DSSP file (Angstrom, degrees, kcal/mol; ACC not computed):
  #  RESIDUE AA STRUCTURE BP1 BP2  ACC     N-H-->O    O-->H-N    N-H-->O    O-->H-N    TCO  KAPPA ALPHA  PHI   PSI    X-CA   Y-CA   Z-CA
    1    1 A M              0   0    0      0, 0.0     2,-0.2     0, 0.0    11,-0.2   0.000 360.0 360.0 360.0 144.2  -14.4   17.3  -12.0
    2    2 A A  E     -A   11   0A   0      9,-3.7     9,-4.2    27,-0.0     2,-0.5  -0.685 360.0-122.4-103.0 163.6  -14.4   14.5   -9.6
    3    3 A K  E     -A   10   0A   0      7,-0.3    25,-0.3    -2,-0.2     7,-0.2  -0.935  21.8-120.2-109.3 128.0  -13.2   11.0  -10.4
    4    4 A D     >  -     0   0    0      5,-3.2     4,-2.3    -2,-0.5    25,-0.2  -0.515  22.7-145.4 -66.9 119.4  -15.6    8.0   -9.9
    5    5 A P  T  4 S+     0   0    0      0, 0.0    -1,-0.2     0, 0.0    24,-0.1   0.680  92.0  50.2 -66.0 -16.4  -13.7    5.9   -7.3
    6    6 A V  T  4 S+     0   0    0      3,-0.1    23,-0.1     1,-0.0    -2,-0.0   0.944 129.2  10.3 -88.5 -54.5  -14.9    2.7   -8.8
    7    7 A C  T  4 S-     0   0    0      2,-0.1    22,-0.0     0, 0.0    -1,-0.0   0.665  92.1-122.6-102.2 -20.3  -14.2    3.1  -12.6
    8    8 A G     <  +     0   0    0     -4,-2.3     3,-0.1     1,-0.3     0, 0.0   0.327  58.6 147.3  96.7  -4.0  -12.0    6.2  -12.6
    9    9 A M        -     0   0    0     -6,-0.1    -5,-3.2     1,-0.1     2,-0.3  -0.244  54.1-107.3 -56.3 147.6  -14.4    8.2  -15.1
   10   10 A E  E     -A    3   0A   0     -7,-0.2     2,-0.4    20,-0.0    -7,-0.3  -0.655  37.2-167.5 -80.7 140.9  -14.6   11.9  -14.6
   11   11 A V  E     -A    2   0A   0     -9,-4.2    -9,-3.7    -2,-0.3     2,-0.7  -0.980  22.7-126.1-131.8 138.4  -17.8   13.1  -13.1
   12   12 A N    >>  -     0   0    0     -2,-0.4     4,-1.8   -11,-0.2     3,-0.8  -0.794  17.3-152.2 -86.4 114.6  -19.1   16.8  -12.9
   13   13 A E  T 34 S+     0   0    0     -2,-0.7    -1,-0.2     1,-0.2    14,-0.0   0.801  92.0  54.2 -54.1 -38.3  -19.8   17.3   -9.2
   14   14 A E  T 34 S+     0   0    0      1,-0.2    -1,-0.2    -3,-0.1    -2,-0.0   0.676 119.4  29.8 -85.5 -12.6  -22.5   19.9  -10.1
   15   15 A T  T <4 S+     0   0    0     -3,-0.8    -2,-0.2     0, 0.0    -1,-0.2   0.508  87.2 122.4-112.4 -12.1  -24.5   17.7  -12.4
   16   16 A A     <  -     0   0    0     -4,-1.8    14,-0.1     1,-0.2     3,-0.1  -0.271  39.7-170.7 -55.3 132.1  -23.8   14.3  -10.9
   17   17 A K  S    S+     0   0    0     12,-0.2     2,-0.5     1,-0.1    -1,-0.2   0.637  71.5  62.3 -93.7 -21.5  -27.1   12.5   -9.9
   18   18 A L  E     +B   29   0B   0     11,-0.5    11,-2.4     2,-0.0     2,-0.3  -0.924  63.7 140.4-115.2 121.2  -25.3    9.8   -8.0
   19   19 A K  E     -B   28   0B   0     -2,-0.5     2,-0.3     9,-0.2     9,-0.2  -0.959  25.3-161.8-150.2 162.8  -23.1   10.5   -4.9
   20   20 A A  E     -B   27   0B   0      7,-2.1     7,-3.6    -2,-0.3     2,-0.5  -0.984  16.7-133.9-145.2 149.7  -22.4    9.0   -1.5
   21   21 A C  E     +B   26   0B   0     -2,-0.3     2,-0.3     5,-0.3     5,-0.2  -0.898  26.8 174.2-102.9 134.1  -20.9   10.3    1.6
   22   22 A Y  E >   -B   25   0B   0      3,-2.7     3,-2.1    -2,-0.5    -2,-0.1  -0.964  69.0 -17.2-149.2 125.5  -18.2    8.1    3.3
   23   23 A E  T 3  S-     0   0    0     -2,-0.3     3,-0.1     1,-0.3    -1,-0.0   0.832 128.6 -49.7  40.6  49.3  -16.1    9.3    6.3
   24   24 A G  T 3  S+     0   0    0      1,-0.2     2,-0.4     0, 0.0    -1,-0.3   0.545 117.7 105.8  75.1  11.2  -17.0   12.9    5.8
   25   25 A K  E <   -B   22   0B   0     -3,-2.1    -3,-2.7     2,-0.0     2,-0.5  -0.961  63.6-133.0-124.3 145.8  -16.1   12.9    2.0
   26   26 A T  E     -B   21   0B   0     -2,-0.4     2,-0.4    -5,-0.2    -5,-0.3  -0.785  19.3-166.2 -94.5 127.5  -18.4   13.0   -0.8
   27   27 A Y  E     -B   20   0B   0     -7,-3.6    -7,-2.1    -2,-0.5     2,-0.3  -0.953   7.3-150.3-120.8 141.2  -17.8   10.6   -3.9
   28   28 A Y  E     -B   19   0B   0     -2,-0.4     2,-0.3   -25,-0.3    -9,-0.2  -0.845   8.8-152.6-112.0 151.5  -19.5   10.9   -7.2
   29   29 A F  E     -B   18   0B   0    -11,-2.4   -11,-0.5    -2,-0.3   -12,-0.2  -0.830  20.8-151.1-124.6 154.6  -20.5    8.2   -9.6
   30   30 A C  S    S+     0   0    0     -2,-0.3     2,-0.3     1,-0.2    -1,-0.1   0.612  82.5  14.1 -96.1 -17.4  -21.0    7.8  -13.3
   31   31 A S  S  > S-     0   0    0      1,-0.1     4,-2.3   -13,-0.1     5,-0.2  -0.973  73.5-108.4-154.9 161.0  -23.6    5.0  -13.1
   32   32 A E  H  > S+     0   0    0     -2,-0.3     4,-2.1     1,-0.2     5,-0.1   0.835 117.4  57.7 -59.9 -36.6  -25.9    3.1  -10.8
   33   33 A E  H  > S+     0   0    0      2,-0.2     4,-2.1     1,-0.2    -1,-0.2   0.868 107.8  44.4 -68.6 -39.6  -23.5    0.1  -11.0
   34   34 A C  H  > S+     0   0    0      2,-0.2     4,-2.6     1,-0.2     5,-0.2   0.971 113.6  51.4 -75.7 -46.4  -20.5    2.0   -9.7
   35   35 A A  H  X S+     0   0    0     -4,-2.3     4,-2.0     1,-0.2    -2,-0.2   0.868 112.1  47.8 -52.8 -38.6  -22.6    3.7   -6.9
   36   36 A K  H  X S+     0   0    0     -4,-2.1     4,-2.0     2,-0.2    -1,-0.2   0.912 109.6  50.4 -80.2 -35.5  -23.8    0.2   -5.9
   37   37 A A  H  X S+     0   0    0     -4,-2.1     4,-1.4     1,-0.2    -2,-0.2   0.923 113.3  48.8 -64.3 -41.8  -20.3   -1.4   -5.9
   38   38 A F  H  < S+     0   0    0     -4,-2.6     3,-0.3     2,-0.2    -2,-0.2   0.929 110.1  48.4 -59.7 -46.5  -19.0    1.5   -3.7
   39   39 A K  H  < S+     0   0    0     -4,-2.0    -1,-0.2    -5,-0.2    -2,-0.2   0.846 111.2  52.4 -67.1 -33.2  -21.9    1.3   -1.2
   40   40 A E  H  < S+     0   0    0     -4,-2.0    -1,-0.2     1,-0.2    -2,-0.2   0.787 133.2   5.8 -72.3 -27.8  -21.3   -2.5   -1.0
   41   41 A N    ><  +     0   0    0     -4,-1.4     3,-1.5    -3,-0.3     4,-0.5  -0.337  64.0 166.5-151.7  70.3  -17.7   -2.1   -0.2
   42   42 A P  G >> S+     0   0    0      0, 0.0     3,-1.7     0, 0.0     4,-0.7   0.804  76.6  64.2 -54.9 -37.8  -16.4    1.4    0.3
   43   43 A L  G 34 S+     0   0    0      1,-0.3     3,-0.5     2,-0.2    13,-0.1   0.813  96.1  61.0 -60.2 -26.6  -13.0    0.3    1.8
   44   44 A K  G <4 S+     0   0    0     -3,-1.5    -1,-0.3     1,-0.2    -6,-0.1   0.743 114.4  34.5 -68.3 -25.8  -12.2   -1.3   -1.6
   45   45 A Y  T <4 S+     0   0    0     -3,-1.7     2,-0.4    -4,-0.5    -1,-0.2   0.356 103.5  79.2-117.8   5.3  -12.5    2.2   -3.3
   46   46 A T  S  < S-     0   0    0     -4,-0.7     2,-0.3    -3,-0.5     0, 0.0  -0.891  71.6-135.2-116.0 144.0  -11.2    4.6   -0.7
   47   47 A S        +     0   0    0     -2,-0.4     2,-0.3     2,-0.0    -2,-0.1  -0.649  25.7 172.0 -96.3 156.1   -7.5    5.1   -0.1
   48   48 A S        -     0   0    0     -2,-0.3     6,-0.1     1,-0.1    -2,-0.0  -0.964  37.7-138.7-159.0 142.8   -5.8    5.3    3.4
   49   49 A D  S    S+     0   0    0     -2,-0.3    -1,-0.1     4,-0.0     3,-0.1   0.670  85.9  91.2 -77.2 -19.8   -2.3    5.3    4.6
   50   50 A D    >>  -     0   0    0      1,-0.2     4,-1.9    -3,-0.0     3,-0.7  -0.680  67.5-155.6 -79.7 109.5   -3.3    2.9    7.3
   51   51 A P  H 3> S+     0   0    0      0, 0.0     4,-1.7     0, 0.0     5,-0.2   0.838  93.4  58.1 -54.4 -31.0   -2.7   -0.7    6.0
   52   52 A C  H 3> S+     0   0    0      1,-0.2     4,-1.8     2,-0.2     7,-0.5   0.844 104.9  50.2 -67.9 -35.9   -5.3   -2.1    8.4
   53   53 A R  H <4 S+     0   0    0     -3,-0.7    -1,-0.2     2,-0.2    -4,-0.0   0.918 106.4  56.4 -62.4 -48.1   -8.0    0.2    6.9
   54   54 A R  H  < S+     0   0    0     -4,-1.9    -2,-0.2     1,-0.2    -1,-0.2   0.906 113.9  36.0 -55.0 -49.3   -7.2   -0.9    3.4
   55   55 A C  H  < S-     0   0    0     -4,-1.7    -1,-0.2     1,-0.1    -2,-0.2   0.867  89.1-152.0 -81.4 -32.1   -7.7   -4.6    4.0
   56   56 A G  S  < S+     0   0    0     -4,-1.8    -3,-0.1    -5,-0.2    -4,-0.1   0.604  76.7  73.4  76.0  11.0  -10.7   -4.1    6.4
   57   57 A I  S    S+     0   0    0     -5,-0.3    -1,-0.1     2,-0.1    -5,-0.1   0.724  79.8  57.6-120.1 -40.0   -9.8   -7.4    8.2
   58   58 A C              0   0    0     -6,-0.3    -5,-0.1     1,-0.2    -6,-0.1   0.706 360.0 360.0 -79.5 -15.6   -6.8   -7.2   10.3
   59   59 A C              0   0    0     -7,-0.5    -1,-0.2    -6,-0.0    -6,-0.1   0.413 360.0 360.0-120.3 360.0   -7.8   -4.4   12.6
C-alpha cells in the first residue's frame, strides 16, 4: 500500500486510478482533490533533506 502524500490515506498501487510522477517517483492519490492539490504544489507534499527544496523559494 502507498500513502496519499496529501491526506495520508492508504492507497493500493495496483488499483489506484489517480497517480502522478514527480522527480522519478510515483505518487498515488485517493481522490481527484488530493491529486489536484499535489499537482498544483508538489514541493509541499514531497520530503527532502535539502531545506531549500522544502521551501521552494530560497534557492
